[in-house]
N, C-alpha and C positions, 0 to 999 in steps of 0.2 A: 246542876242540869247546864248554868253557866263553863261550870271547867271541864263538864263530859264532851261538852260542842265545842269547846276552844280543840280539846286535844283528839277528836277527829278533821277538824278542821288543817292542825300542828299533822298530822298523818299523813292527807290528802295529797297536803303538797308536800311532804315531803319522796310522797311514790309520783308523787309529777315530778319533782324535783331530778331522782332517779330514774323515767324516763327517761329526759331529756340527755341526759347524762349518757345513758345506753346509748339513744341512737346518736346522739353528736360521737361520742368513741367510733363508733361502728360506721359513720360516714365518714371524718378522716383516717381509719385506721385501715377503711376497703380501699380509698382512695390509692392511698399509697402501695397496699398490696396491689392494685391494681395494675401500680406503673411497672414494677417488677417483675410479674407476670409478665405482659405483653411486652417489658425489653429484653428479658431472656427468653422468652418465647421465640421474638424475635429473630433475633442472632441467631438461636440454634437452626429456627428453620433456615434463614439465613444460609448457613453451611451447609445444610442438608439440600438443599437445593443448586450446588455450583454444580455445574458444568464442565465434568470434569477432561473430557475430550477437546470441548473446545481450549479450554486451560493446556490438558497437552500440549496443540498443534501450536494454540497462538500466544500462550506463555500473558492473556490477561484472563481475569474470575471473569466469570456471565453464569446469574441464574440464570433458572425458566422459572416463569411465573406458574406454571399449576402446579410445577414441585414443591413450593414454598409455599404457593396457599395452600395446596394441602397438608403439607408438613405442620404448615402453621396450624389450621383446624386442628390436627391432632394430640399436637402438644399441647395447644388451650383447652381443648377439652381436656386432659390427661388432669389437669394442676387445678381446674378452675371450683369455685367454692358453689356447688351445690344450689345452696339458700338464693343464690339470687339470680336475675333473669341477663343476659347476655344479649347486646348486638356487635356484632364486626364488619364491619368497615373499612375497607382496602381503597384508597384515595388515591394511591401511585408505586408499583410498580417498573420498576427500568431495568431493564436486565444487563447492560451494558453500558456504566457505569454501575452493579450494581447495589442500587435504590429502591427501599419501598418508606411507604407513610399510611400507620394502621391507626385504626379509632377503635376504642373501645366506648362502647357505650352501657353501666347497668345501672341495675335498678336497689336501689336500696332498699332496707326493712322500711320507711317510715313511707306509711302509706296515705293520704286524705279521699275519702270518700265525695264527688264531683255531684255538682245537682240534679244526673241524670242519672248516680246511683254505680257510675265507673269509681274502681281506685283508681288513683294516677297517684306512683309513686317519686320518689324524689330520683332526679338522674344523676350519676355522676359519668364523664366523658372523661377519657385518657388517653393524647394520641402519642404517637413514640414517631417518628423518625429515624431510618438508621440504613446508613452506606458502608459496605463492605471495602475495607482499605485490608491493604495485604502490600508486602516487598514483593514484587511481582521477580519472577526468574529470568534471570541474565542467562543469554543464547546466542546464537550467531545465525543457528536457523528462524528465531524470533525478526530479530531487528531484520534477517532481510525482506523475511515472509510480508512484518509490515512496513518494510520501505519500497518492494512492489506492486507498481499502479494496478498488474497483472494479476493479482494473487489474489483472487474470492475467498481463501479460508480463512481469514483474518476480519473481511467483512460482517460488519453487524445487518441483522437481520430486518426488514426495514418492511 
């Protein structure tokens, strides 16, 4: 009887250890995968959102806020892990110079019931700030239009 209880105890402890290893691995790899997903999605969405007519007229990159958000959401939804819930936050989107700040909160597999009976999951947050930097085209029209105080073509919208 004593040895059988010891065997059951060892099996029970090994199952708890495997569960903890699985949860910790999911948490650490999930955080890394979320970072690269947000990074690649943000970079691609910024390139999609470039206002090319503004670039052709002024020689400076500018992004469209609405187009960036739309492209980001489509790309993120295509590549996301279905087993987790995500909350996306856009904290700063500058059109000129092109800069965005995105924060993704994702819920992990680990969930614990609170006193009211609601499930609370461990949450991972991933923040990413991106600035679109390139070599701008060099053109006499660009230099003249940027130096001309009366030119309204290349003034940023306020």
